[in-house]
N, C-alpha and C positions, 0 to 999 in steps of 0.2 A: 418623585425627589427621591434622592440616596436617605436611607434609612441610618445610616453608619457613618462612623468617620476610620478609617485609617492611615494612623501616624506612625513616620517612620523615617530617617536619615539616608541622606544618595550617598553615607560614605557606609552604609551596614558589609561586612564581609560575612559568609557570600550574601550577597542582593539576593530579597524574595522576592523575585520577577513573577512567581505564583499568585501570589497577593494581590501586586497592583495588577497584572491579568484578569486574574476572574475580579478585583472590586471595577474595573473598568468594563467587563463585559459584559457583566449582572447588575451592574449601574446600583450597585445598593450602600457605594459606601464612597460616600469622598477622602481624595489622597489628598494629604498635607502632609509638607515635610518640615520636618523639624532636627535642622542640625543637631539640636542639641543629645533626640533622645537615643537610646545607646539601644536600643531594642525595637520590634517593630509592634505596633500594640492597634485591636482592632475592639472602638467601644460599638456593639453592636444592641440598640435595644437595651438596654443598659448595662447589658452586660462585655468585659473589657477579658479582651483571649490576647496571649501574646508570643503564640507557636507558629510559623508558618502553615506548619500542617492544620493545625484546627479553626483558622482563620479559612483555609482553604477549603474545609467542608463549610463552615459556619457562612458563608456567605456562596457558593454551590447552593446551600438549602434556602437562605436565604430569596438568592435568585431565581430558585423552584426551578434548578438543571435537577433533572432524572437519571439518577444513576440504579446501578448493580452493587451496593456497599461490598460485597465480598469479594467482588472482580476487583474492585478499587481499591480493596487494599491492602492486592497483592500487588498496584502501579504504586501505590505513596511510598510502601518498603521496596521498593526499585529507589525510586527517587530520592529516598533516605541514602542509598549506598551509593548512588553513582555523584554523590556531594562527598563519599567521603573517600572514596578510591584515589587513587593516586598513579595506580601502574596501566599504561597501557592497555597488555595485554585483555587486564580486567574491563575495564571501558569498551575494548571493544566487543567484547562477548556478548556485554549488555546491550552495546548500540545493534549489534547484529539481530538479537532475541528480540526485538522494537522492533528491527525492519521486516523481520519474517513475519511477527504477529498482524502488523501494519500491511502484508503483504495481500491481504483479501477485503481488508477494513478502510475508512474512512476514515475511522476518528477509535479508543482505544477499545472505549468503551458503549455496545447499543450502534448507536444512529444518529446523534446527535453530541456536542462537546457538553463532556462532564469534567465533575475533577478532577480524576483521573488522568486530563489532558491537559490542564491548568499547572500539576504538580509535578508531570514528565517533563512538562514543554520548560518550565519553573528549574529543575532541575538542568534540564543541557544549559536553559537561556547563562549559570552562572559558570560552566566552566570551562575557559578559553579552550583548554583540551580537547572538550569534546566538539567544543565548533570549529573548533581545526580539522576534526577529525569524520567532522560532517560533510567537509570540502571538498573531501578525500575523492567522491565520488560515490563511496562504496554501498553507501546505504539510500540507491535512489526512494522507497516508500516514507523513508522515516524522515531522508531530505522532504518530502511533496508534501510532508503534514507538517511537519514543523515551517518550513516557508508557508503555510496558509495561518494558521493561525499568527504568527507575526506580524501576517499583512490584513488582519481585520484592524479597520480602521478604532477600533477598542483599544486593542495595542499597542499601536501607532500612535495614541493621544497617549497613553496611559507612558508608554518609552521615550515621548515629549515631551512630558511631564519629568520623568528624571532627569533628563537634558536639561531642563530649562534648571531644574533644582540645584544640578552639578556644576551651572553653569554662573550661576547666582556669585558674586563676591560676598555680596553683607551674612555672614554666615550667623547664623542662629536665627535667620527669619523663617516664617513658615511660607512653602509656597504652596498656593492651591496648583492640582496637577490639570491639568485638559480640560478638553468638555466632553471628558466621558457621564456627568450630572447630565444632560442630557439639556431638551426643551421643557417648562415649565409645560403643562396639562396635553404634553406631545401623543398623542397615539400611532402606535406601526399602524404602516400603511394610510395615514390619515393627513401626514402632515404635510405642507406646500410653503416651500421659499420662495425666492423672489433675489432677481439681482438687478435691481433699475439703475443702469450706466443713464448719463447728457450722453446723445453720440455733438458730441461738441467739441471732443480733442482725442487721445487717445488714454488707457489706460494704464494707472502707475499702481506703483506698489502697495499703494494703499487699498486700491482696488480690487488689485490680485486677492488680499486679506478679506475682504468683503464677500467674491468674488466664490473664494474657496471654502469660504463657514458657510455659506447656502449652503451650496454641493454638499457638503460631509455631513451639514443634518440633514438634508433630501436621500441620501443615502442612508442613513445610521437607522432612518425610521420607516425609510423602505417605501417613501417619499415620493412629489417629485420638485424639480426646479425650475421657475419660469423666466427668462429672461426678457427682459419688457426694457423698451428705449419711453425713458423718463423725457420728450420729444414735444417738450412743451409753450419751447423760444425760438421760432422760426431766425429772431435775430445771429441764432449763435451755432447751431445745428445745420448738417451737413448729410446725405445719404451717406457720402464715403468714410465719414467717419462711425456710421452704422457698420460698413462692412470692416474696416478695420478694425473694431471692439470685439466684436467674431470671430477675426484670427489672432486673433491676440487671447480672446478665450480661448480658442483653440492652440497655442503654443501652451498656452495651461494644464491643458488635457479635461478642458471645464464646457460641457456641451448641455446645457439645456433642456427639458423635455418639452416645453414649446417657447416658443420667440413671440412677442407679440411687444406691443405698442399704446402708448397710453394716447395716442391720438385715435387708433381704434374704439374709444370710447367718448368724444366729443362732445357729441351725441347727446348721452348719457351724461354727463359729464357739467353739458348746458343745460338743460333740464334739470336735474338737482339743484346747478345756481337758483333761476328760477324758482324751482321750490321752496327753498337758502328765503328767498326776498319775501315770497308769497308766505310766508309762517315767521316774517321778522326778524330773522335770526339770520339778517346780511343787509347791507345800504350799500348804494350806490355816493363814492364823496368826490368833490371834483378839485382836494383841498391840495397846494403847493407838496412838493416830494420834501421839499427842506420843512415845510410848516410842521407835511403830517409826522415827519420824525421828530422837530420838537414834542409834538404833540404827545406823541406816544410817550416821548421821555420823561415825561412832565404829568402823566395822567389826565390830562384835556381832553373832553371830548370834541370828537367835530360838532362843525354846523350842519349837517347835513344827518348826525345821528338820529335823531325822530321827525329824517323824512320819513312820510309817508307812503306802504307798497305802489298806491298807480305810479308817484316818483321815481323810486327805483326801477320802476320798471321801464319807466318812460326809458331814462336813462339809462340802462341797459339796453333798453331797444335798439338806444345812436352809437352806442358802443358796436353792437355789431355790424353798424354798419361801416363798420371804420372812415366816419368822416370827420374831422376837423374839430366839430363839437364832440365826440365820442373819442376822441384821443386823449381829451378831458379828464376823462374820467375812467375811476377803477371800482368795484368791487370789492367792500372791506365783511370781511365776518363779525357779527354784534357778537361780544365775549364780554371784553371786560372791558373798561377805561380804564386805571385805576389797578388791577392786581399785581400786588408786588411781582408776577414771573410776566413779566416785559413781552414776552412770546403770548401771551394772549391779553396783547393789548389790542383787541379790533386789527390783526393781518390783514393783509389783501388777499383778496383769492382769485381776483377775475381782472387783467388785463386789454390793455387794445394794441393792436398790432398789427398794423396792413400789411405788413411784408410778409411775401408766398410763406408758403408753409412747404417746407422739402418732402411732401405726402400727401396733400390734400390743397395744396399747390392755395389760390385765391379765395375758398370758402369760406373758409371761417375767420374774422377780424379780430377774433376777441379767443381770449386763450388760458387757461386753468393755471397757481402758480401748484407747484411742489404740494404745500400742505397743505393744497384742497385736494389733489388731484391724485397724490399717493394715496393717502385711505380709501377715496370713494373706492378706485380700481381695486388696492390690497381687497377691500371688503366684495368687488365684486366678481374679479377673478379667483376666486376660495384661500387669500393667503391664510394660511393657520399663525406664522409667527415673521412678523418680521426685523428681521435685522437689523439694527446702524446702529453706526459706531457713536456714542455716547452722550455725544458733542449736542446732538439733537435731544439728551435727556430736558431737558427748559421743554424742547416741544414733544415732548410726548405728550402731554397731557391738551396738546394744541389737536395733535391726532386723534385723541380718545373722543373728546367735546365735535368732531365733526362729524363722526360715526355715529353718535350719540342723536343728533341734530341732525344728518338725514335719515334716521334709523334703519343704518344698516347692518352687517353682521359683525360680531366682533373680532377684532385681531389682536393679541401678544405680541407686544415687541419682548425684545431681546436685542438688548444693547453690548457692546465691547471698546474697549478704546480701542483710537482710532490710530493707526502708524507713522509715527514722528521718526526720524535719523538726523543724527549731526550733519552743517554741511549740504543741506539737501533742501531743493524745494517741490513742493509737491502740490503748489497754483497751476492748475491752468492756465489761469491768466499769463502767470510770469513767463509760464517755459514757453506761452507761446512767442515772448514774447525773445524768447533766449533762438529762436526756431526762425522768425521773423526777423531779427537784426540781423542774422547768419555765423551766432555765436559759437554755434555749433550747428551739424549738417543737418538732423532732421528729430525727430522724434523716436528716430530708431539709435539716435549716437545712442554711442556706450558710455557718457557719459551722463545720460539719461536714467531718472528712476522713471521711466515706462518701460512697460513691459516689453518692450522691444528693446528699449535702450539695456536694461538686467542680463536679460536673456542672449543678448550680440554681446555683454560682457563675461558672457559663460558662467549664468547663476541656472544650474539646471531647477528642471520643475520639479524634482523629486526635494531638493534640500531644500528650494520655496516651503512647498509643504511642509516638509518637517517643519518650517520656522513658526508658520502660524499656527503648527497646534503647536508649538513650545509654545507662543503667549500666552497660552489657558484662558482663564475665567476674566484676567484680569483688569481694573478700570482703571487702571492706573495710566494719566497721560505724564509720560515723557519721551525724551526726546533719545533716543535709540541710539549704541555703536553700531555700525556696522559687521564690527566681529565676528560674533556669534551665525551669523546666517551669511558669511563667507566663509567661516569657518566649516557648520555643515557643508557648506557644498564644495573642499575640498575633498571629505570624507565621502561624496557620492560617488566624485569625480577621479579619483586617485587611483580603485579598482581598473575602472575602466579607459584612461587614459595610457595612449605608447608612449616609451619614452623613444624621445631623440635628442640629436647634439645641434648646437648653435655657436660660433664661434664671431663676436665681433666685428664686421669687415674693416672699420678701419683701424685694430689696433690690434688684428692677427702677427703672430708671429709665427716665424718659419723653425722645424724644426726637423737636424736630419738626425734620422737612426741610426749608427751605427752594426749593425748585425741584423737588420732589420729584412726584410722581404725584399728579393734581386725582385721583384718583377710584381704589379699591381696583386694582391690576392685578397677574394672576396667573400664571407663566410656568410651562412643562415645565423642569426641570430634571436631568439625571440623579443618582439617588442617590450616587452612585460614580461619581467624576471619570475614575479608573483602567480601572472596571468597567464598563462600560453592563450586562454582563447581570444588571446587581441591580437595575434598574430606571429609574425616572423618579419622580416627585415635585412636586409644587405647589410654588411659591413665591410666597405673596404680598409686595408692593408699596402700600406707601403713605408717606404722606408725617406719618406720626408713627409711632416706630417704639420698643423697647423695647428696653434693655443690661441688662450688669450693674453694678452699683456699683463691682466692681472696674476695670473696664474704666471705666466711668464717672469713679473717682475719679484716675485715673492721665492723661490728661486735659490738655492741656493748654492754654492761651489762642492760638485762630488757628492750632493744628498740626489739619495736614492725616493723615484718617486711612484707611483701608482696609474700607468694607461688604465681609463678602467677601459675593461672588456676585452683587454689584450693581456699587459702583466707588468712588472717594473725595468724602468729604466734610469741610468745613472746618469745626471746631469755636468758635461767635462767641461763646458766652456758655452758661455754668453757673448753675445756680439752687446753693448751698453752704452752708445751715447752719451753727450756731455749733460745732454737733458737727463739722464736718466731711463730712457725708453731702451726697450730692449729690440735689437732690427734679429737678431737671429740665437737659434741653440743649438748643440752639438749633445749629443746621446749617446749613452751606452746599453744596448739594450740585455734583460738582466733577466730573464723571465724566471729563471729559479729563486729571485729572491723571493718576501715574503710576505705580500700586501698588506700581512697584517702588522707589520713596523713598520709602515710607511705612513706619516703624517699627514701626503697631499693624492690624495684620487681628484683626476683631472680629466675630466671630459677635451676630446681633440678630434680632429679629420682627416684626413688625408688630403695631400692638395692634388684641385683638381686638376682633373684631364679630360682630355677628349671622349674617353670611352665611358668617364666615372666623373660630370662634373658637379664639384656644389650648387647649389641653387641658393640662387641670393631672396635673400628675406626680407622684412622689417616687421620688428618688436614694437611695438608700440603700447604702450602706458599711458593711464589717464591721471588728473587731479581734480581736486572737488571744482565745481562750477565758479561757487561761495568763499570768500575767506573766513565768514560766521561761524560758528556753530548753531546758533541759533538767529535766526532777526525776530527784532522788537519790530511793534507794529507801526512805530512810527518808523525804525529803518530807509533808508533807500535803496534798493537796488544797488545801485549803481557804484556805490562807496564800496559793495564784498564783492564785487566778481574778481575774479580769481585774473592773473592777466594773461598765464601760459597754463593752459589746460592738457593737454595732448605732448606728447613726448615720445620721437622717432628714434629708433635705432637698426640701421643696417646693419646683416649677419649673412652668414654663408650658412646654411643648413644641409645638414645629410639628402642623398636623392632621396632616403621613401616620404620625408612630405609630399613627395607629388602625388602618392595615392593618397590621402589627405581630400575631404569634402569639408566644405563652407558647412561648418558649425560644432567639425569634429575637435572634440578634447586634444589633451595632450601635453606633456609635459617634456620642454627643454631642460634636460637636467644639467643640477645647478643653475637654471637663470628660474625655475619658476612653472606654471604652471599656464598654459594657456587655450586662446581660443581660433582654429581657423576661420579666417574672415571672407577668402578670396581671394581672385589676381585682382590688383590696382593696372586700371587700364589703363594707364598713361606713364608707370614706367614699369609695367611688368612683374614690377616682383611681387608675390606674394607675401599678405599680412594675415599677423597672428595680434590677436589682444591678448594682455598680460591677464590675466584670472587674479585679484583677488587670495590670500591663503589665508586670511583672519584673523594672520597677526599686527594687534594694536600698531608696530614701528608700523609700517606697510599700509596701515590707512590713515595714519598721520597726513595732514594738508602737506602739503610739497610748497606749500605758498608759505607756510608759520613763517615766521625767520628763525626761530628756533631750527629750521629743521635742517638742515646745512648736510649731514649727512643720514639718509633714514633709512636701517636698513630694508629691503623691500623684497623677498622673494622669498618661494615655498622653497623644504625643501636645503634647508642649510644656508642659503644661498643671499648673496648683498645685492643690497641697489644702495649709489648716493647721487641726488642729485646735484645736479651739477649745470653752470648758465646752458651750457646746451642740452640738459637733459641729463636722465637720469641713466648709468654706469653700470651695466650688471655682472655680477663677476664674482666669484669665490672662491679659495682653493680648499672649501670643506666640500665634503659630499656625503652622501648617505648608501648608493647606490650600490648593492653587493653584486658586485660582478665576476665572483667565480661559483665550479661547483664546489664543495667539500667533496673530500675525495670519503670512497665508502667505509663506508665502517661495517664489516662483519662480526658475526655471533656465531657462536656456539646451538646459541636456545638451548643450553639444558634446563631452561627452570621453567620452562615452556608449558610444558604439559603439569608442574607445580602450580603456574598461573590460573591459566584452565581451570581445572581442581578444584583449585580452591573457588574462580566466579561461579562456576555449578553449585559447589555448596551452600552463595549467597543468593544465588538467583530464586527466581519464586517459581517455585516447579511447574506452575502449570505453562509453563517458557517451553519445557519438553517436553511438552503433549503434543505441538503442532510443529515439532521439527524432525528432521528425518533423521536416523542417531545409526550411528555403527561402532563397531568395536573398535577401540585404541588402546591401547598401553591396558588394559583388563577393564575399562568402563568404557560407560556409555558416554557419547557428546557428540551436539548437535554437529551437523553434515555441515554447516556453516564453518565451525568452529575449526573443522578439519581441515580445510582450508587453510583457514589464517593464514599458516605460517608460508604456506606457495607466495602470498601476495609481499603477506612484512616482511621479507627477507628484504627486496628493493624498497620499504616505502619509506618517505620520507618524512616519514611520522616516527617512524621510528630512529629512525638518524637521531630526531631532534629532538625528542624525547625521554625515549628509553637510555643509550647509549651517549650522550649531551654527556 
């Protein structure tokens, strides 16, 4: 367990990333965010330390990180320098030196992670300039090292905790960060966790949290995770659900070390039940269900509680046959009659059910309940830590009682809060009703909170994982908003989502461009202006284009607007009917115009031709299935079903969307993020499901009386909900569409900057670098090459010459 407490504010600048990362890595201190804190403070074994460097040293020592203090000191000095220098040449010199140093090394000092690694990693992380320079691809070894440290589960947990603190709206509260404190009594290499789903339905987002946490801790301690199907109720369970659950886990990139079934242990569980009866810890009971519930509530003993062992064994044997007489009986644990914890009031541990089991067939007519089977099988399978939601907390004493009564190996319980979301049903029974009543198309419907549903809606596995870690070890049972998880998702998909354009089909307006190309022209442009790795696309230019009606209505006479990826144009005339609908527009192309001075940057598409046809697509958006944020126990769900939950818009998209594969992410610029759902077999249109972006207005229930106009798009677009569905489109845009003119420099200060950096760099960096004579002083060869790429560097334009 943690020996200290690291207290800090998420608003500290520069933020002490090194401190939280090493605290999580060494598991020596609990990270607590207090927004009233004005500096970082470590309370460790009675000592208080308030500087980042000293905190890193102290936590490294407490965590047993071996290091060469002399060499580490040089890196601490460099970290301090990197936090203070602002000139790009000086920063690049430091990065070059680190890259050279790591060319033949895994870590900075020695063969393992030390405080030197964390102090440098924190310095890099706290500088947006450095992060940007690393993305330039010029420092392969340093990037490899940096990526490895950031990918560690402890680092991810620490960063998730920071995200949680920043997102916390109740300023001044303290937020425990992540799961870095670990499991009680856990030993490296010996931890065994288990994920025990019942094969009676599909996994939903609540199950995803449990599965991810079990895998997280198993990996954290280099142990193993068991996927165990809790198949003790043949009335509800099917083999098909086992297959789909394994597929769902695969979608979440969760794989168990072994897959087992509770039914594998039916013989042992039967023997344990016999043992319970023989030692007087269980008895057979034929009390009617309603009467039994009444007696348990009132603390009244069953009439059969003191029956003899022989009588109890006889009734249990009758149950095993599945006879009419046997069906009347059950077996109950003899715990307590009137314990204040009603979970301990003689719970049922065996029931009779003659229905065939999907794995064991007709062999058994009696089946253990979860409360009996779970602790027994956990112990038998070697589980060290049973992770489960805190709704089971009242039943934890029952769990331990079973293990003690049976004389089995003890298992530790680690509980966490259950996930609940507003406007969301997680009850399998209620979800079954929606499927059976045809209110959704299946268990993978985008409106469903199932793993398949949220993945089909566009939720990335990485975003889901970050969200689960972000929850931390919170025990609070609350209904969460969906905004945080979708905001995280946007950050994950934005860098890889190609940019495309679409125009609403029934609201398109034809625009004639005077001065446009006399014949159709095609140019190759990047699909993502900030990430060339996404690929290239073909953009078609012609003198007749289409724009959205909402954009057309906003144009003023003689207004200059910007056609994205083309240039400026001036509106010369508009044809408008009596209802205000724009039928056509004429514009003059004005390429010499300054796009910085225009208020409207709009998307457009060249009119479809036989050679370059536009692609008919359908844009889908969804509402919540229920209209009430949280259903109460006595609520009738039929009173709160949203009448219309699917909205479809027909649109025309650029031909590049034909290259997409089902499940690909993309952004229709100024309309939002989407996921390609494939081709509709009925009408042949490509279908795209809109991905929420985390904005509160976007996530408001469209069925709410007050939501007649709901802003609902990513990247500055808007959507209003009308009787006919959402209208997507907005004249605002954040897309950067032009290359900046090259800015040249005579580099007269480069030599001075290099010399300045050499003066402040630790001398040992020069020991591993080939040097050459240049302007009467020795500099590393990497620095000598620096001006050759610096001249054309986009970073030089961005940071030096702005």
